[in-house]
N, C-alpha and C positions, 0 to 999 in steps of 0.2 A: 269285108261286107258282102262281097259276092259269093264266098264259100257258105256264108251263114244263110243266105238267100237260097242257094241250090239245096242245102240240106232241108230247109223247111220245106221247100217245094217237093223234095222225095217223100219226107214223112206224110205229107199231106196225100200225095198219090197213093201211098201205101194204105192209109186209112180209108181213102175212098174204095181202093180194091177189095179191102176186107168188108166194107158195108155192102157192097153190091153182092158178094158171094151169101150175105145172111138171107135165112128164109124170110118170107114177106112180112109174116107177124113179128119176127125180131126187128126188121127194118122199121115197122110202124112204131114199136116200142121206144126205139133210139129216138126217132123224130119227136115223138111225144115228150120224152126226158129232156131233150134240147130245149124244147118249147118251154117247158115248166121252169127249167133252171133259168132260162133267159128272162121270163116274166118275173121271177123273184128277184133277179138282180137289177132289173129295171126300176121295180117298186122300191127297193132298198135305196138306190141312189137318188130316186127322186125325192124321197123322204127325207134323206140323211142332211141335205142342204150342203152349202159350201164347207170346205175343211176350214177349221179355225186356225188362225194365224198363231205362231208361238207367241206367248206372252200375253194373248188377250185374256186367257182365262183367269189371269190374276189382275185384270183391270177393276177398279171399284166401280160401284154403280154410280157414284156422283160423277164419275168422268165418261159416263156412257155415251155423252152427245159427241164425244171425240174419240171413242174406242176404236172405231174402224176408219180406214182411210177414205177421203172424200171421193177419191177416184172411183169407189165401189158404190157410191151413192148418186142418185140422179140430181141435177141441178134443179133446185126449187127456187125460182125467182118470185118475187112478190107480185100480185096482181098489178095491172096497170093502174096508176092512179089518174083520177079524172080532173086534169088541169083546167082551170076557168078560163074563158074567153080573154084574150089579150096576153096569154102566157106565150114564152118564147121558146122556140127549139134551138139547141145549140149543139152542133155536131162535134164531138170529141174523138180525139184519135191519139194513141200512143204507139210509138214505132222505135224500134231498135235500127238505126239508119246505118249501122255497120261502118265504123271508121270514118266519120264525116269530119274531115281535116280541113283547114283553111288554106289561104293563099301566101301565108307568111312562113318563112323557116324559122323555128324556134329552137332548133338543135335539141330536140327530144331525145331522151335516152331509148333504148330499144324495149320493146317492139314498136313503140311510137314513132321512133326515128325514121323508119323506113316510110311511113305514110305522111309524116310532117314533109320530109324531102321531096317525096314524089309529088305530092298535091301542090307544093309551093313552086316546084320547077317545071311540072307537066301542065300547062294550061289547059290543054285539049282534055286530057283525062279528068282534071278537076271540073272542067265544065260540063263533061259529059255526066259525072257523077250528080252534079246538082239538076241537070236536065232531067235525069231518069226519076229522081226524088220528087222533083216539081211535076212531072208527068203524072206520076202515080198519084200524088195527093190531090191534084185537080180532076182526076176522075171522080172524086168523092163528092157528096153533098151537093148533088146536081150540077157538077162541073165548076163549082166555085171553091172547093177544098173544104176541110174541116174548119170549124170556127175557133178551135183550140186544138193545136197541135203541141204533144209532148214527145220530143225527139231525144232517143239516148244514143250515146257514142259521139257527142259533139266535142270537139278538141277544145274550143273556145267560144266566147262571146262572138268574135269575128266570123266563125263557121256558122253560127246561127244567124247573124246578119246576111251572110251570103245566101242562106236559103230563103230568108225572108224576102230579099231583093229579088230573087228568081221567081218566087211565087208571085209577088206583086207584077212584076214585069210580064207574066204570062197569064193574069186573071182576065176573064171575059169582061166586056165593057159592062159598067154599072155594079160589077161586085164590089163589096166593101174590102177595102184592104186590110193587110194585116200590119197594124201599127205598133204592136207591142212585143216586146221580147223580155224574158226573164231567164237569167243564167248568173251563176257564181263559179268562177274557176278555182279549182283547188291545186296548189302546187305540190303537195305530199300525200295525195291519195291513191297513189299508185298511177295506173294508166290515165291518160288524159282523154277520157271518154265518159263524159258527164252528161246529165240530163239538162236540157233547155227547154222553154216553153215559148212558143210563136203564137199570138192570139189576135183577133179582131177586138177584144174587149181589154179594159185596163187591167193591168196585173200590178198588185202592190204587196207589201209585207214580205219581200223577197229575202230569204235568208237560207243558210246551209244548218243542217241538223246534224247532231253527232259532232265528232271530232275530225276524223280522216275519211268520212264516209261520203259518197257521192249520193246525197239526199237533199232535194231542194224543196223548201216550203214556199208557196206562191197562194196568194189570195185573189179570186176573181168576183167581183161584185157587179150584179146586173139586177136592175129594178130594185136596187137597195137590198138585196139578198147576197150573203156572202157565201162563197164556196171556199172551203179549207182544203188545198190540193197539195199531195205530197208527190213528188215524182222522184223516182231513184233507180240507180243501176248498181245491182247487187255483185258481189265478188263472182268470179268466173269459176266453174267447176275444175278448170285446170290448176287454179292455185288454192283451191278449197275443197277437199273431199267431204265436207260436211260434219266432219267430227268435231271441230272447235266449236264449242257451246257458248263461249263469249265472244268470238270473233267471226270473222268471214261473213256468210251468209246469215248465220245466226245472229251475228253483231247487228248487221242492218235491220233484221227483223225486231230486234229488241229496241233499238232506238225508236223505230216508227210505232211500235206497240206502245212505248211508254208515252210518247207525244199524242197519240190517240187516245189513251187512257186519261191523261190530264184534260184533253180537249172535250171528252164526252161527260166527265165529271164536272167540268164547268158549265156545259150546255148539253143536256141530254138530247136536244133536238138539233144538235150540230149537223151541218151537211158537211160530211168528211169524204174526200175521195183520195186513195192511194192507188198509185199506178207505177208501171216500169217493167224493166227487163230485170226479173229477179234471179235468173240463172238456175231456177228450181221449179219443180212440177207443183201443182196444187195439193198433192198428197204428201210432200216432202215434209221434214221436221221443221225447217226454217218457216215455211208458208202456214202450214197447218197447225202447227203446235205452238210456235214461238209467235208469230204475227197473229195466229188465232182467225185466219181467212177461211171460211167453211162454205159449203155448197147449199145450205138450206137457209133461207132468210129468216123462217120462223125462229130460229135460235139467236137471231142478231137483234137483240132488243138493247134498250137504253140501260136496263138493270142487269145485263148479263156480266157474270163474274167468271173469268176475266172479259173485259170488253171484247166483242167479236165483230168482224167485217164479213160482208157478204161478197165472195168471190163471183164475178160475172162468168169466170169460165171455169170454175171449180165443179168437178163432177160432170163435165162435159167430155165428149169423146176427142181425143187427140186427132183422129183419123177425120174428124169435121171441123175441130177449132184449133189444130196444132199451129204453133207460131214458129217452130224450128223444126229441122230434121237432122236427127244423128242417130243412123242405123233405123230409126222409125220417127214417126211425129211426135213431137212433144209440145207441151204448153209451158213456155218459160215466161211469157209476157202477161202481165195481168192487170185488171182493175178491179178494186175493192171499194165497197161502199158501207157508210154507217146506216143505222136505222133510220136518220133523218132524211135518207135519199128516197125511202119508200112512199112518202106521203105527197099531197099536192101543195104544201106549204113551202116558200122558199124554193130550193133546188130538189129535183127528182130526175126521173129518167123513164125511158120507154123500154120495158124489158124486152119486148120483141125485137129491138132494134140492134142487139149485140151481134157483132159479126167480126169474122177475121177474113177480110178480103184476100183473095189470091188471083183475081183476074189480072192477067197481064205479068203477074209476079213471078210466074213459073216458066222457065225456058222452053220454048216449043221442042216437042219432041221428048221431053223429060217425063218418065212415069213416077207417079206417086206425088207426094204433097212436099216437094222440094222447094225452098225459096230460091230465087234465081239471084245469086249474090254477085256483087260488084268485084269482089276479090282484092287480091294484093298486086304489087308490082312484078311479081315473079309469075303470075297466071297468065296463060295465053287462050283461055276460053273467052267466049263472048261476054261482055260486061253486062250485068243486069242491074239489080235495084239494090239488094241488101240479102243478108242471111237469115233475116227474119222476116215475118209478115206482120202487118200492122193490126191492131185491135181498135174497132170503132165502135161507138154507142151513141145515141141521141139523148141528150140530157134535156130536161125542161125546167124552165124558171117561171115561177108565178109572177103576176103583175105586180 
């Protein structure tokens, strides 16, 4: 590289020397020619537009709404619906909490085994993990924590209960306690890192969707209005390169898309929320084309074919909304809505409230958008919170 740079510098010096020896009229002509060529190239590049991606020229007009990646489009949220007096605000949070294991040794196989053994035997480390999560969650919602928390990578119902106990023990006086938990443990779904829900509101109709997938269906009812909530933790990039059309992350997306399709056919006004760690970006095959989660709410209608979901982070910049860091910020944690969430009937939301909090969740002195992870037994770094950032939004519920 150094020899190439030196050669280039020598050529430039020789050209300058030749230019300086030219008569004045010739120098002026060279300058004018350079300006003309530069202007033509600028105009051409300006009007040519971005290069076409391979294969886009063959896409049919009927598929134009999904012909480009949502990462190239701006996030277009619905206008804020005017909810009537007496409506309730509900702060909702989804967070991959990074290997949240409990205090019981279950002799899990690897890689769960090291965390199972570590948390069961090392009470101080386990206490620190739960303290950190509690501290971060209780910074939200004016110091009382989110009203509904979807946590991913929970080992067991016991781990969700330990977090519930820690939250309740540290709530400020007068704050409503977390009385409800929803979780289903799966013994044959790979790693024991499933979704759980911790809530101030009643949770019912709890069940697992699919067969071996970590997909949890929960219903939340407030003021007589039902929210159909699907929380999931999709297959890691380490074990699924995305090529499996029927399995892996595409398998998760297919199960959820089918459940959503049936639900919106039965009730076009359904309030449907899907969320979790999808281990894939908004523009990925699994999220954008299989689950049909997109960045423009105007395409998310009750009669859309196939049914679509509005991705709250789709089309947003990972530099501002990234939830993990792998060589660069990436959005892996998602919240998606049905069109029923856009109005002021039943459930809805405040579009301006969508955020990915990082305050205190980045290790001091760290440059960039790096989550401060808690880590494994082998790590010697200072222990933080999680290798993901949470995603938070304020939901609204009509009287």
